[in-house]
GULUMSE-467998 format. One record per residue (C-alpha): residue in one letter; z, y, x; residue number from 1. Coordinates in pm, 1 decimal, always signed. Example, Ala and Ser with C-alpha at 12.3 -4.5 7.8 and 13.67 -1.06 7.14 Angstrom:
2
<code: A | up: +780.0 | north: -450.0 | east: +1230.0 | pos: 1>
<code: S | up: +714.0 | north: -106.0 | east: +1367.0 | pos: 2>
! end
This chain:
312
<code: X | up: +4432.7 | north: -389.1 | east: -1187.8 | pos: 1>
<code: X | up: +4573.7 | north: -140.2 | east: -937.9 | pos: 2>
<code: X | up: +4539.1 | north: +231.0 | east: -1018.1 | pos: 3>
<code: X | up: +4501.0 | north: +472.1 | east: -728.3 | pos: 4>
<code: X | up: +4439.9 | north: +845.0 | east: -706.9 | pos: 5>
<code: X | up: +4223.8 | north: +1034.9 | east: -460.0 | pos: 6>
<code: X | up: +4106.9 | north: +1390.1 | east: -413.1 | pos: 7>
<code: X | up: +3757.4 | north: +1266.6 | east: -328.4 | pos: 8>
<code: X | up: +3591.3 | north: +936.7 | east: -411.2 | pos: 9>
<code: X | up: +3278.5 | north: +850.8 | east: -214.4 | pos: 10>
<code: X | up: +3073.1 | north: +581.3 | east: -388.5 | pos: 11>
<code: X | up: +2845.9 | north: +405.5 | east: -140.8 | pos: 12>
<code: X | up: +2818.0 | north: +411.0 | east: +234.9 | pos: 13>
<code: X | up: +2520.7 | north: +439.8 | east: +469.8 | pos: 14>
<code: X | up: +2455.8 | north: +758.8 | east: +669.6 | pos: 15>
<code: X | up: +2528.5 | north: +982.4 | east: +368.6 | pos: 16>
<code: X | up: +2852.4 | north: +814.4 | east: +264.3 | pos: 17>
<code: X | up: +2997.5 | north: +780.5 | east: +612.3 | pos: 18>
<code: X | up: +2903.6 | north: +1137.1 | east: +709.7 | pos: 19>
<code: X | up: +3062.3 | north: +1268.0 | east: +390.4 | pos: 20>
<code: X | up: +3371.7 | north: +1064.8 | east: +480.4 | pos: 21>
<code: X | up: +3382.9 | north: +1215.5 | east: +830.3 | pos: 22>
<code: X | up: +3364.2 | north: +1572.0 | east: +701.4 | pos: 23>
<code: X | up: +3605.4 | north: +1531.1 | east: +410.9 | pos: 24>
<code: X | up: +3853.2 | north: +1348.6 | east: +634.7 | pos: 25>
<code: X | up: +3844.4 | north: +1625.5 | east: +894.4 | pos: 26>
<code: X | up: +3901.9 | north: +1874.3 | east: +611.5 | pos: 27>
<code: X | up: +4222.9 | north: +1685.9 | east: +527.6 | pos: 28>
<code: X | up: +4092.8 | north: +1581.1 | east: +185.8 | pos: 29>
<code: X | up: +4171.5 | north: +1212.7 | east: +239.4 | pos: 30>
<code: X | up: +3861.4 | north: +1049.0 | east: +90.1 | pos: 31>
<code: X | up: +3842.4 | north: +700.0 | east: -52.2 | pos: 32>
<code: X | up: +3511.0 | north: +525.3 | east: +24.8 | pos: 33>
<code: X | up: +3393.4 | north: +228.9 | east: -182.3 | pos: 34>
<code: X | up: +3116.4 | north: +83.7 | east: +32.4 | pos: 35>
<code: X | up: +2921.1 | north: -109.5 | east: -229.6 | pos: 36>
<code: X | up: +2732.7 | north: -438.4 | east: -218.7 | pos: 37>
<code: X | up: +2571.1 | north: -355.8 | east: +116.5 | pos: 38>
<code: X | up: +2827.1 | north: -179.6 | east: +340.0 | pos: 39>
<code: X | up: +2634.4 | north: +49.8 | east: +570.1 | pos: 40>
<code: X | up: +2329.2 | north: +59.8 | east: +346.6 | pos: 41>
<code: X | up: +1971.3 | north: -33.8 | east: +428.7 | pos: 42>
<code: X | up: +2008.5 | north: +37.0 | east: +799.9 | pos: 43>
<code: X | up: +2220.8 | north: -274.9 | east: +834.5 | pos: 44>
<code: X | up: +1899.7 | north: -478.0 | east: +796.6 | pos: 45>
<code: X | up: +1702.7 | north: -259.3 | east: +1040.1 | pos: 46>
<code: X | up: +1668.5 | north: -388.5 | east: +1393.8 | pos: 47>
<code: X | up: +1600.8 | north: -81.1 | east: +1607.6 | pos: 48>
<code: X | up: +1650.4 | north: +286.5 | east: +1523.9 | pos: 49>
<code: X | up: +1492.5 | north: +526.7 | east: +1773.0 | pos: 50>
<code: X | up: +1473.1 | north: +848.3 | east: +1569.9 | pos: 51>
<code: X | up: +1842.1 | north: +917.6 | east: +1502.6 | pos: 52>
<code: X | up: +1970.9 | north: +1203.3 | east: +1722.8 | pos: 53>
<code: X | up: +2217.0 | north: +1115.5 | east: +1995.3 | pos: 54>
<code: X | up: +2080.6 | north: +773.3 | east: +2089.9 | pos: 55>
<code: X | up: +1823.9 | north: +836.4 | east: +2367.2 | pos: 56>
<code: X | up: +1774.2 | north: +464.0 | east: +2425.9 | pos: 57>
<code: X | up: +1769.2 | north: +379.5 | east: +2055.7 | pos: 58>
<code: X | up: +2030.1 | north: +180.6 | east: +1865.5 | pos: 59>
<code: X | up: +2033.5 | north: -112.0 | east: +1627.1 | pos: 60>
<code: X | up: +2079.8 | north: -26.9 | east: +1260.7 | pos: 61>
<code: X | up: +2405.7 | north: -223.1 | east: +1228.6 | pos: 62>
<code: X | up: +2547.6 | north: -60.4 | east: +1544.7 | pos: 63>
<code: X | up: +2462.0 | north: +287.4 | east: +1418.0 | pos: 64>
<code: X | up: +2643.0 | north: +217.5 | east: +1091.9 | pos: 65>
<code: X | up: +2940.2 | north: +67.7 | east: +1276.2 | pos: 66>
<code: X | up: +2962.4 | north: +383.4 | east: +1487.5 | pos: 67>
<code: X | up: +2950.9 | north: +614.7 | east: +1184.5 | pos: 68>
<code: X | up: +3205.9 | north: +401.9 | east: +1000.5 | pos: 69>
<code: X | up: +3442.3 | north: +396.4 | east: +1300.5 | pos: 70>
<code: X | up: +3416.6 | north: +773.7 | east: +1329.3 | pos: 71>
<code: X | up: +3513.9 | north: +813.8 | east: +962.6 | pos: 72>
<code: X | up: +3806.7 | north: +572.7 | east: +1003.7 | pos: 73>
<code: X | up: +3922.5 | north: +760.2 | east: +1313.8 | pos: 74>
<code: X | up: +3969.8 | north: +1073.9 | east: +1104.9 | pos: 75>
<code: X | up: +4158.7 | north: +887.8 | east: +834.0 | pos: 76>
<code: X | up: +3904.8 | north: +782.8 | east: +571.3 | pos: 77>
<code: X | up: +4020.7 | north: +497.3 | east: +348.1 | pos: 78>
<code: X | up: +3716.2 | north: +267.3 | east: +345.5 | pos: 79>
<code: X | up: +3712.7 | north: -39.5 | east: +123.8 | pos: 80>
<code: X | up: +3461.0 | north: -319.0 | east: +77.3 | pos: 81>
<code: X | up: +3427.4 | north: -313.3 | east: -299.0 | pos: 82>
<code: X | up: +3173.8 | north: -222.8 | east: -567.1 | pos: 83>
<code: X | up: +3196.9 | north: +37.3 | east: -843.8 | pos: 84>
<code: X | up: +3084.0 | north: -126.1 | east: -1167.7 | pos: 85>
<code: X | up: +3184.9 | north: +140.6 | east: -1419.7 | pos: 86>
<code: X | up: +3247.7 | north: +515.7 | east: -1425.7 | pos: 87>
<code: X | up: +3369.9 | north: +773.7 | east: -1674.2 | pos: 88>
<code: X | up: +3278.0 | north: +1129.5 | east: -1578.5 | pos: 89>
<code: X | up: +3350.4 | north: +1278.1 | east: -1921.6 | pos: 90>
<code: X | up: +3666.3 | north: +1454.5 | east: -1799.1 | pos: 91>
<code: X | up: +3877.7 | north: +1508.8 | east: -1489.6 | pos: 92>
<code: X | up: +4019.5 | north: +1323.1 | east: -1317.9 | pos: 93>
<code: X | up: +3701.7 | north: +1119.4 | east: -1300.5 | pos: 94>
<code: X | up: +3743.1 | north: +745.5 | east: -1343.1 | pos: 95>
<code: X | up: +3570.6 | north: +468.3 | east: -1148.2 | pos: 96>
<code: X | up: +3643.6 | north: +99.1 | east: -1177.5 | pos: 97>
<code: X | up: +3584.5 | north: -191.6 | east: -945.4 | pos: 98>
<code: X | up: +3684.6 | north: -553.5 | east: -982.6 | pos: 99>
<code: X | up: +4020.9 | north: -469.8 | east: -826.7 | pos: 100>
<code: X | up: +4081.3 | north: -99.3 | east: -879.8 | pos: 101>
<code: X | up: +4090.8 | north: +182.1 | east: -1130.0 | pos: 102>
<code: X | up: +4032.5 | north: +500.7 | east: -932.5 | pos: 103>
<code: X | up: +4127.2 | north: +848.0 | east: -1054.9 | pos: 104>
<code: X | up: +3934.6 | north: +1107.3 | east: -855.3 | pos: 105>
<code: X | up: +3942.3 | north: +1487.7 | east: -849.8 | pos: 106>
<code: X | up: +3587.7 | north: +1488.2 | east: -710.2 | pos: 107>
<code: X | up: +3311.7 | north: +1235.3 | east: -650.1 | pos: 108>
<code: X | up: +3022.5 | north: +1203.0 | east: -404.6 | pos: 109>
<code: X | up: +2756.8 | north: +948.9 | east: -504.4 | pos: 110>
<code: X | up: +2584.5 | north: +791.4 | east: -202.9 | pos: 111>
<code: X | up: +2453.4 | north: +465.7 | east: -347.1 | pos: 112>
<code: X | up: +2105.7 | north: +494.0 | east: -194.1 | pos: 113>
<code: X | up: +1772.8 | north: +357.8 | east: -308.1 | pos: 114>
<code: X | up: +1638.0 | north: +7.5 | east: -261.0 | pos: 115>
<code: X | up: +1279.8 | north: -57.7 | east: -156.1 | pos: 116>
<code: X | up: +1077.7 | north: -261.6 | east: -400.6 | pos: 117>
<code: X | up: +948.5 | north: -590.2 | east: -264.3 | pos: 118>
<code: X | up: +681.0 | north: -831.0 | east: -379.3 | pos: 119>
<code: X | up: +936.3 | north: -1107.2 | east: -429.0 | pos: 120>
<code: X | up: +809.4 | north: -1338.7 | east: -156.4 | pos: 121>
<code: X | up: +1056.6 | north: -1557.8 | east: +28.6 | pos: 122>
<code: X | up: +876.0 | north: -1463.6 | east: +349.9 | pos: 123>
<code: X | up: +972.4 | north: -1097.7 | east: +302.4 | pos: 124>
<code: X | up: +1337.7 | north: -1192.8 | east: +347.6 | pos: 125>
<code: X | up: +1257.0 | north: -1433.9 | east: +629.9 | pos: 126>
<code: X | up: +1078.4 | north: -1168.7 | east: +835.7 | pos: 127>
<code: X | up: +1280.0 | north: -864.1 | east: +729.9 | pos: 128>
<code: X | up: +1320.1 | north: -660.8 | east: +1047.4 | pos: 129>
<code: X | up: +1093.0 | north: -908.1 | east: +1225.7 | pos: 130>
<code: X | up: +764.7 | north: -752.3 | east: +1118.1 | pos: 131>
<code: X | up: +843.7 | north: -663.3 | east: +757.3 | pos: 132>
<code: X | up: +938.9 | north: -302.1 | east: +688.4 | pos: 133>
<code: X | up: +956.4 | north: -61.1 | east: +396.8 | pos: 134>
<code: X | up: +945.0 | north: +254.2 | east: +610.0 | pos: 135>
<code: X | up: +646.1 | north: +343.5 | east: +827.1 | pos: 136>
<code: X | up: +815.8 | north: +659.4 | east: +954.7 | pos: 137>
<code: X | up: +1114.1 | north: +453.1 | east: +1068.4 | pos: 138>
<code: X | up: +933.3 | north: +159.9 | east: +1227.2 | pos: 139>
<code: X | up: +572.3 | north: +262.2 | east: +1290.5 | pos: 140>
<code: X | up: +638.9 | north: +346.2 | east: +1655.3 | pos: 141>
<code: X | up: +696.0 | north: -21.5 | east: +1732.2 | pos: 142>
<code: X | up: +338.1 | north: -102.9 | east: +1632.4 | pos: 143>
<code: X | up: +149.9 | north: +126.5 | east: +1865.3 | pos: 144>
<code: X | up: -188.4 | north: -28.6 | east: +1941.0 | pos: 145>
<code: X | up: -124.0 | north: -323.1 | east: +1706.5 | pos: 146>
<code: X | up: -263.4 | north: -437.8 | east: +1374.0 | pos: 147>
<code: X | up: -62.4 | north: -373.0 | east: +1059.3 | pos: 148>
<code: X | up: -97.6 | north: -402.4 | east: +682.9 | pos: 149>
<code: X | up: +34.2 | north: -175.3 | east: +408.4 | pos: 150>
<code: X | up: +79.0 | north: -300.5 | east: +51.3 | pos: 151>
<code: X | up: +26.6 | north: -54.6 | east: -233.3 | pos: 152>
<code: X | up: -230.7 | north: +169.7 | east: -393.9 | pos: 153>
<code: X | up: -48.9 | north: +494.3 | east: -470.9 | pos: 154>
<code: X | up: +14.2 | north: +814.2 | east: -279.5 | pos: 155>
<code: X | up: +305.4 | north: +662.6 | east: -88.0 | pos: 156>
<code: X | up: +95.4 | north: +369.3 | east: +32.4 | pos: 157>
<code: X | up: -185.4 | north: +602.4 | east: +138.9 | pos: 158>
<code: X | up: +58.3 | north: +829.1 | east: +322.4 | pos: 159>
<code: X | up: +207.2 | north: +528.5 | east: +501.3 | pos: 160>
<code: X | up: -138.0 | north: +398.7 | east: +593.0 | pos: 161>
<code: X | up: -245.0 | north: +738.0 | east: +727.4 | pos: 162>
<code: X | up: +74.8 | north: +773.5 | east: +928.5 | pos: 163>
<code: X | up: +31.7 | north: +426.8 | east: +1077.3 | pos: 164>
<code: X | up: -336.6 | north: +487.6 | east: +1152.6 | pos: 165>
<code: X | up: -230.5 | north: +735.1 | east: +1421.0 | pos: 166>
<code: X | up: -23.7 | north: +466.7 | east: +1591.0 | pos: 167>
<code: X | up: -174.3 | north: +125.6 | east: +1515.9 | pos: 168>
<code: X | up: -519.3 | north: +9.1 | east: +1624.8 | pos: 169>
<code: X | up: -608.1 | north: -121.0 | east: +1277.3 | pos: 170>
<code: X | up: -448.0 | north: -64.5 | east: +936.3 | pos: 171>
<code: X | up: -526.0 | north: -283.9 | east: +636.7 | pos: 172>
<code: X | up: -436.0 | north: -135.3 | east: +298.7 | pos: 173>
<code: X | up: -384.3 | north: -424.9 | east: +56.5 | pos: 174>
<code: X | up: -450.9 | north: -310.9 | east: -300.4 | pos: 175>
<code: X | up: -395.5 | north: -542.1 | east: -597.6 | pos: 176>
<code: X | up: -638.9 | north: -355.2 | east: -823.2 | pos: 177>
<code: X | up: -1002.6 | north: -254.5 | east: -775.0 | pos: 178>
<code: X | up: -910.4 | north: +109.7 | east: -720.2 | pos: 179>
<code: X | up: -651.0 | north: +336.2 | east: -559.5 | pos: 180>
<code: X | up: -398.3 | north: +507.9 | east: -785.0 | pos: 181>
<code: X | up: -343.3 | north: +782.7 | east: -529.8 | pos: 182>
<code: X | up: -461.3 | north: +1139.6 | east: -576.7 | pos: 183>
<code: X | up: -827.0 | north: +1206.2 | east: -499.1 | pos: 184>
<code: X | up: -735.3 | north: +1396.9 | east: -184.4 | pos: 185>
<code: X | up: -532.0 | north: +1105.0 | east: -50.6 | pos: 186>
<code: X | up: -804.0 | north: +857.7 | east: -145.1 | pos: 187>
<code: X | up: -1064.5 | north: +1050.5 | east: +51.3 | pos: 188>
<code: X | up: -839.7 | north: +1076.1 | east: +354.9 | pos: 189>
<code: X | up: -778.1 | north: +703.2 | east: +356.9 | pos: 190>
<code: X | up: -1138.0 | north: +602.2 | east: +292.7 | pos: 191>
<code: X | up: -1263.6 | north: +841.8 | east: +560.0 | pos: 192>
<code: X | up: -1027.5 | north: +712.8 | east: +830.6 | pos: 193>
<code: X | up: -1220.0 | north: +474.0 | east: +1055.2 | pos: 194>
<code: X | up: -933.9 | north: +241.0 | east: +1141.4 | pos: 195>
<code: X | up: -805.5 | north: +202.0 | east: +782.2 | pos: 196>
<code: X | up: -961.7 | north: -88.5 | east: +595.1 | pos: 197>
<code: X | up: -894.7 | north: -104.7 | east: +219.8 | pos: 198>
<code: X | up: -878.8 | north: -456.5 | east: +74.4 | pos: 199>
<code: X | up: -925.7 | north: -418.6 | east: -301.6 | pos: 200>
<code: X | up: -848.6 | north: -691.6 | east: -559.8 | pos: 201>
<code: X | up: -623.3 | north: -859.6 | east: -304.5 | pos: 202>
<code: X | up: -275.1 | north: -1008.8 | east: -336.3 | pos: 203>
<code: X | up: -36.4 | north: -1115.3 | east: -61.9 | pos: 204>
<code: X | up: +100.8 | north: -1463.7 | east: -127.9 | pos: 205>
<code: X | up: +285.2 | north: -1524.7 | east: +198.4 | pos: 206>
<code: X | up: +342.4 | north: -1437.0 | east: +562.0 | pos: 207>
<code: X | up: +339.5 | north: -1652.7 | east: +871.4 | pos: 208>
<code: X | up: +456.8 | north: -1646.2 | east: +1231.4 | pos: 209>
<code: X | up: +676.2 | north: -1845.8 | east: +1469.6 | pos: 210>
<code: X | up: +951.2 | north: -1583.1 | east: +1495.8 | pos: 211>
<code: X | up: +787.9 | north: -1251.7 | east: +1410.3 | pos: 212>
<code: X | up: +512.5 | north: -1176.0 | east: +1160.5 | pos: 213>
<code: X | up: +177.1 | north: -1291.9 | east: +1296.8 | pos: 214>
<code: X | up: -27.5 | north: -1269.7 | east: +978.9 | pos: 215>
<code: X | up: -47.7 | north: -1263.0 | east: +600.7 | pos: 216>
<code: X | up: -181.3 | north: -1517.8 | east: +352.3 | pos: 217>
<code: X | up: -409.1 | north: -1328.7 | east: +113.9 | pos: 218>
<code: X | up: -592.2 | north: -1410.0 | east: -208.5 | pos: 219>
<code: X | up: -891.7 | north: -1205.4 | east: -313.0 | pos: 220>
<code: X | up: -1010.9 | north: -1185.7 | east: -677.5 | pos: 221>
<code: X | up: -722.9 | north: -1395.5 | east: -810.8 | pos: 222>
<code: X | up: -811.0 | north: -1617.3 | east: -1109.5 | pos: 223>
<code: X | up: -1185.3 | north: -1551.2 | east: -1100.5 | pos: 224>
<code: X | up: -1485.7 | north: -1754.3 | east: -991.6 | pos: 225>
<code: X | up: -1491.3 | north: -1541.4 | east: -677.4 | pos: 226>
<code: X | up: -1132.8 | north: -1624.2 | east: -575.2 | pos: 227>
<code: X | up: -1101.5 | north: -1652.0 | east: -198.7 | pos: 228>
<code: X | up: -799.1 | north: -1735.7 | east: +13.6 | pos: 229>
<code: X | up: -778.7 | north: -1636.1 | east: +376.5 | pos: 230>
<code: X | up: -536.8 | north: -1539.4 | east: +652.1 | pos: 231>
<code: X | up: -521.5 | north: -1190.0 | east: +799.6 | pos: 232>
<code: X | up: -379.9 | north: -1168.1 | east: +1154.2 | pos: 233>
<code: X | up: -137.9 | north: -872.1 | east: +1171.7 | pos: 234>
<code: X | up: +173.0 | north: -772.6 | east: +1366.0 | pos: 235>
<code: X | up: +345.8 | north: -566.1 | east: +1098.9 | pos: 236>
<code: X | up: +368.3 | north: -577.3 | east: +718.3 | pos: 237>
<code: X | up: +473.9 | north: -258.0 | east: +538.9 | pos: 238>
<code: X | up: +580.4 | north: -240.9 | east: +173.2 | pos: 239>
<code: X | up: +484.8 | north: +81.0 | east: -3.5 | pos: 240>
<code: X | up: +518.2 | north: -4.8 | east: -370.7 | pos: 241>
<code: X | up: +806.4 | north: +229.2 | east: -439.3 | pos: 242>
<code: X | up: +1183.9 | north: +257.2 | east: -424.9 | pos: 243>
<code: X | up: +1443.6 | north: +204.4 | east: -693.6 | pos: 244>
<code: X | up: +1741.4 | north: +443.9 | east: -678.6 | pos: 245>
<code: X | up: +2074.5 | north: +270.8 | east: -734.1 | pos: 246>
<code: X | up: +2185.0 | north: +483.0 | east: -1029.1 | pos: 247>
<code: X | up: +2228.5 | north: +236.5 | east: -1317.2 | pos: 248>
<code: X | up: +2602.3 | north: +281.0 | east: -1342.9 | pos: 249>
<code: X | up: +2577.6 | north: +663.2 | east: -1362.4 | pos: 250>
<code: X | up: +2299.6 | north: +709.0 | east: -1619.1 | pos: 251>
<code: X | up: +2530.4 | north: +783.8 | east: -1912.9 | pos: 252>
<code: X | up: +2674.2 | north: +1090.8 | east: -1740.9 | pos: 253>
<code: X | up: +2447.4 | north: +1206.9 | east: -1458.1 | pos: 254>
<code: X | up: +2108.6 | north: +1370.6 | east: -1513.9 | pos: 255>
<code: X | up: +1829.4 | north: +1169.9 | east: -1350.1 | pos: 256>
<code: X | up: +1464.9 | north: +1252.5 | east: -1295.0 | pos: 257>
<code: X | up: +1184.0 | north: +1050.1 | east: -1453.2 | pos: 258>
<code: X | up: +1199.0 | north: +789.5 | east: -1175.0 | pos: 259>
<code: X | up: +1577.6 | north: +748.5 | east: -1182.6 | pos: 260>
<code: X | up: +1680.8 | north: +967.8 | east: -889.1 | pos: 261>
<code: X | up: +1982.6 | north: +1195.5 | east: -932.5 | pos: 262>
<code: X | up: +1886.1 | north: +1557.5 | east: -988.1 | pos: 263>
<code: X | up: +2082.2 | north: +1805.1 | east: -777.3 | pos: 264>
<code: X | up: +2099.1 | north: +2181.8 | east: -809.9 | pos: 265>
<code: X | up: +1868.4 | north: +2370.0 | east: -574.2 | pos: 266>
<code: X | up: +1925.9 | north: +2302.0 | east: -206.6 | pos: 267>
<code: X | up: +2282.1 | north: +2182.8 | east: -269.5 | pos: 268>
<code: X | up: +2427.9 | north: +1851.5 | east: -381.1 | pos: 269>
<code: X | up: +2588.1 | north: +1940.0 | east: -716.4 | pos: 270>
<code: X | up: +2492.6 | north: +1729.8 | east: -1017.0 | pos: 271>
<code: X | up: +2510.0 | north: +1831.7 | east: -1382.2 | pos: 272>
<code: X | up: +2878.5 | north: +1727.6 | east: -1385.6 | pos: 273>
<code: X | up: +3102.8 | north: +1991.0 | east: -1228.9 | pos: 274>
<code: X | up: +3286.4 | north: +1815.1 | east: -945.9 | pos: 275>
<code: X | up: +3038.4 | north: +1528.1 | east: -900.8 | pos: 276>
<code: X | up: +2795.3 | north: +1551.4 | east: -610.2 | pos: 277>
<code: X | up: +2515.9 | north: +1329.7 | east: -476.9 | pos: 278>
<code: X | up: +2381.5 | north: +1274.4 | east: -125.6 | pos: 279>
<code: X | up: +2130.4 | north: +1058.8 | east: +56.8 | pos: 280>
<code: X | up: +1844.5 | north: +849.5 | east: -76.9 | pos: 281>
<code: X | up: +1992.4 | north: +830.0 | east: -427.4 | pos: 282>
<code: X | up: +1904.0 | north: +1198.6 | east: -465.3 | pos: 283>
<code: X | up: +1608.1 | north: +1215.0 | east: -227.2 | pos: 284>
<code: X | up: +1276.4 | north: +1063.5 | east: -341.0 | pos: 285>
<code: X | up: +1085.2 | north: +1247.9 | east: -67.5 | pos: 286>
<code: X | up: +1224.8 | north: +1198.3 | east: +283.3 | pos: 287>
<code: X | up: +1451.8 | north: +891.0 | east: +278.2 | pos: 288>
<code: X | up: +1551.5 | north: +915.9 | east: +644.6 | pos: 289>
<code: X | up: +1887.1 | north: +836.1 | east: +802.2 | pos: 290>
<code: X | up: +1915.9 | north: +1183.4 | east: +951.7 | pos: 291>
<code: X | up: +1837.0 | north: +1363.1 | east: +624.2 | pos: 292>
<code: X | up: +2082.9 | north: +1138.0 | east: +439.7 | pos: 293>
<code: X | up: +2350.8 | north: +1224.6 | east: +694.2 | pos: 294>
<code: X | up: +2270.1 | north: +1592.6 | east: +650.1 | pos: 295>
<code: X | up: +2308.3 | north: +1563.0 | east: +274.3 | pos: 296>
<code: X | up: +2639.1 | north: +1382.3 | east: +324.4 | pos: 297>
<code: X | up: +2758.8 | north: +1679.5 | east: +528.3 | pos: 298>
<code: X | up: +2647.6 | north: +1924.1 | east: +258.3 | pos: 299>
<code: X | up: +2816.4 | north: +1719.7 | east: -15.3 | pos: 300>
<code: X | up: +3142.6 | north: +1714.3 | east: +178.1 | pos: 301>
<code: X | up: +3131.7 | north: +2092.9 | east: +222.0 | pos: 302>
<code: X | up: +3051.3 | north: +2131.6 | east: -147.7 | pos: 303>
<code: X | up: +3350.8 | north: +1914.7 | east: -235.2 | pos: 304>
<code: X | up: +3578.7 | north: +2116.4 | east: -6.8 | pos: 305>
<code: X | up: +3465.8 | north: +2435.8 | east: -178.0 | pos: 306>
<code: X | up: +3502.4 | north: +2283.7 | east: -524.3 | pos: 307>
<code: X | up: +3855.8 | north: +2157.2 | east: -462.1 | pos: 308>
<code: X | up: +3968.3 | north: +2488.8 | east: -315.2 | pos: 309>
<code: X | up: +3846.3 | north: +2663.4 | east: -629.2 | pos: 310>
<code: X | up: +4053.4 | north: +2425.2 | east: -843.7 | pos: 311>
<code: X | up: +4374.9 | north: +2480.6 | east: -648.3 | pos: 312>
! end
């Protein structure tokens, strides 16, 4: 196994990781970026991005990530397609290991993101980016005047449904149980909205469509005498059953909140380990947008620059 040293190790890519790489490279820190299992992050499976500044005509997710990556490389970032499987943050230099490398780092920025939870249907993968989405704020615009469905019964699902109700003609909220888990305020807002239709005791068992999503296969009252199967014509299918932050490898050292997100100090990016910072969705359970992740990547890079100068 090769051992290499770096002043700043960036674990993960996406808007946060690549932006952190741009800033640390321009500061002459010479970062090493380990991109992870999905180089470029979740945007690499997003078709069109129209809300990232600087692209008036919109841009595909993969192209946006290619542009950010190329910008980081231009300034000298060492970017490698590899995956960090083990870390030791008990002392400096910090240690991270991949299948090929042992990395000794003076500072670390964690940008491993968060993965949307899916139902586990094969059709979700088939239509990913072709009608299936896990972000109403990102993709809702494409469904103006169309019919969409949102899966989930918590606050997030209700927020997504309400957001989409201002764009889509009809919104179906598919709820597995006979009640909403959301706060009372959110429940009332959803139930009072004329174009939101709540389908209780309903499971999604599949999706259909020639190329794009054209409808969902639903089962009502599963396993009872009242079980009913039917198809719901829709143009978009939104998952809102939560996200899982990619923090498993860091749990021994980094303080996480009750849902597994990295806790950072105040409005900054510092973690509980002096010299280890976090940026993007892995430390953001609220916004989860490309532009906010990029902003956090910038802040983390500036925090690293300040940290390293204090150590000199």
